N, C-alpha and C positions, 0 to 999 in steps of 0.2 A: 437694446435698440431693436426690439422686435415687436413693439406694440405702439399704438397711438401715433403721434406725429413723427416719432423717431422712425417708424416703419416707412413712412412716406419719404423721409430724408434718405433712408437707406436705398430705397428704390430709385430716387432721383439722382443722388450723388455718389452712391456706392462707397468704396474704399474704406469701409468700416474696419476691415482686417488691419489696415495700417494704424488706425486709432487704437484698436484693442492690443496690438503688439507693443505699444508704448507703455502698457500696464499703468494707466493713469491713477493718480491719487484723487480722492474727493476734493473738490474745490479747484481742480485744475481746469484750464481751458485748452481744448484741442482744436487744431486748425487744419483745414485743407483748402486748397485753391481749386476751384472748379476748372476742369480741363478745357482749354480753348478760350478761357476768359480770365479776367483778373479778379473775379468775384471770390471772396473768401467766405468759407462756411466755418462757423465756430460751434463747437460742442462743449457745453458746460457739464462737467462731471459733478453731479449732485448726490450721488450714492455709489457705493462700491459695486453692488450687483443689481442687475436690471429688475429682479423680483422684489427688491427692497423699496421702501418709500423714503423720500428725502425728508429732511427737517429744515426748518427756516434758517437755522444757523449755517448749515452747509450751503443752502442756496445763497445766503448773504455772502459767504466767503467766495463762492464761485462768481458772484456778481462783482466783487472787489477785484478778483483776478481778471475778469473780463475788462473792467475799467482800465487796469494797468496795460493790458494788451492793446486795447483800442487807442489809448493815448500814445503808447509807444509807436504804433503804426500810423498815427495821425488820421484815424478813421473817425468821422463825425456823424455818420448816419448808419443805422442798423435796423433791419426788419427782424422781428422776433415773434415767436408764438407766445401764448399766455403760459409762461414758464412754470412747470411743476403743478399746473392746475387741472390737467385732464385726469389721466389715470393715476397721477401721483397724489391727488386729493388735497393739495394745498389751496388756500384761498387767494384769488386774484387780487382782491383789495390789499392784502398784506404784501404780496409780491410787488404790486404796482408802487406801493409806498416805499418799499425797499429800493426799487429802481430810481425813484425820485430822489431819495437821500444819497444813494451811492454815486449817482451821476450828476448831482447838483454841481453847478459851476464848471462843468467840463465842456459844455457846448455840444455834447453828444445827444443826438435826437433819435428817438425810436418810432418805428411804425409797428404797431401791434397787429398781428395777423391772427385770425381765428381759424382753427382747424375744424373742418366738417368731416364727420365720420362717414 
């Protein structure tokens, strides 16, 4: 969480030490609630270490975990970056297709936000 969009999230929301202390597994979804609001921030663990690159299978599994969390919390709208496509070098077309399949028939809608360096 020290490069790319993760760096911006760290600056804006902080509390990364809480997330790291949980020693998350790949494909796990970590969650914090922004202080002073009810806005939830979800972190998808797509690789064990920040210097590694994720693979599509781990991203798929993380998206499936996210689907379970969103449905359990009755959340139907989510703003996301182009997941794993910046410094992680995965292709957005493939990730977008994965989102469409994983979240089909759930009623969950996404707003995809692009990060500017």
